[in-house]
Structures are given as C-alpha cells and as structure tokens.
C-alpha positions in Angstrom: 62.4 212.2 84.8 59.7 210.8 82.5 59.5 207.0 82.7 56.5 206.0 80.6 55.5 202.4 79.7 58.7 201.1 81.2 60.9 203.2 79.0 63.5 205.8 79.9 63.1 209.2 78.3 65.4 210.1 75.4 67.7 212.3 77.5 68.4 209.4 79.9 69.1 207.1 77.0 71.4 209.6 75.4 73.4 210.0 78.6 73.7 206.3 79.2 74.8 205.8 75.6 77.4 208.5 76.0 78.8 206.9 79.2 79.0 203.6 77.4 80.7 205.1 74.3 83.2 207.0 76.5 84.4 203.7 77.9 82.2 203.9 81.0 81.4 200.2 81.0 84.9 199.4 82.2 86.0 202.6 83.9 84.4 205.6 85.5 84.1 208.7 83.2 83.8 212.3 84.1 81.0 214.7 83.2 83.4 216.5 80.8 84.1 213.3 79.0 80.4 212.5 78.7 79.7 216.0 77.4 82.4 215.7 74.7 81.0 212.4 73.5 77.6 214.1 73.2 79.2 216.9 71.2 78.9 219.5 74.0 81.4 221.7 75.8 79.7 220.8 79.1 76.6 219.1 80.4 73.6 221.2 81.2 72.1 221.4 84.7 69.3 219.1 83.4 71.8 216.5 82.2 73.5 216.5 85.6 70.2 216.1 87.4 69.2 213.2 85.1 72.6 211.5 85.7 72.1 211.8 89.5 68.6 210.5 89.2 69.8 207.5 87.1 72.4 206.8 89.7 69.9 207.0 92.6 67.6 204.5 90.6 70.5 202.1 90.1 70.7 202.5 86.3 74.3 203.8 86.5 77.0 204.0 89.2 78.2 207.4 90.6 81.5 208.0 92.3 83.9 210.7 93.3 87.6 211.1 92.4 90.0 213.4 94.2 91.2 216.4 92.1 92.8 219.8 92.4 89.5 221.5 91.7 88.2 223.9 94.4 85.7 221.3 95.6 88.5 218.7 96.0 86.7 216.1 93.9 85.0 215.4 90.6 81.9 213.3 90.0 82.3 210.3 87.7 79.9 207.7 86.3 79.9 204.2 84.8 77.3 201.7 83.7 78.0 198.0 84.3 77.0 195.3 81.9 74.4 194.2 84.4 72.9 197.7 84.4 73.0 197.9 80.6 70.9 194.7 80.5 68.5 196.3 83.0 68.3 199.5 80.9 67.7 197.6 77.7 64.8 195.8 79.2 63.3 199.1 80.7 
C-alpha cells in the first residue's frame, strides 16, 4: 500500500471512511456491510488486502465472528476513535 509523505492512499482512506460510516466506530462491521456503504456488491481482492494491511499496521481492528458459512466465521472490522485520530494525523 502506498504511504507517501505520511498520508494513506485514497483506497485506504475510502475503506476507513466506509467502516466509520457503517457504524464501525462503535461496533465491528462485516466486509459485506463495508462494500454496501461503498456502493459495491462486494469488496475486491485489493480492498480485502488493504483492510488486512491496515489492521496489521494498527489503523483498524480486525476480528472474527462465528457464522454458518463454510469457513465457520466471517471477518469483521472497526476503527476506534483513537485510531481515527491517528489516521487523521497520517
């Protein structure tokens, strides 16, 4: 992911904004919910990769919730107020 002059790339900012708009500052939200907020039917592989990278860098939180899906779980994300402050200063 491009991180130039201390700024996140537009895709990362769009994803973080979508998480926040989906209510992901108080609760975890699914990839499907994030996609819907972005006006998509589903996230692209690139979107998913950026979400996982943002989580590994500490910009967002990533979790798993049990479900009846074949995998047995779904991946969910949230961004805390502290993380939003960090993102806004990036």
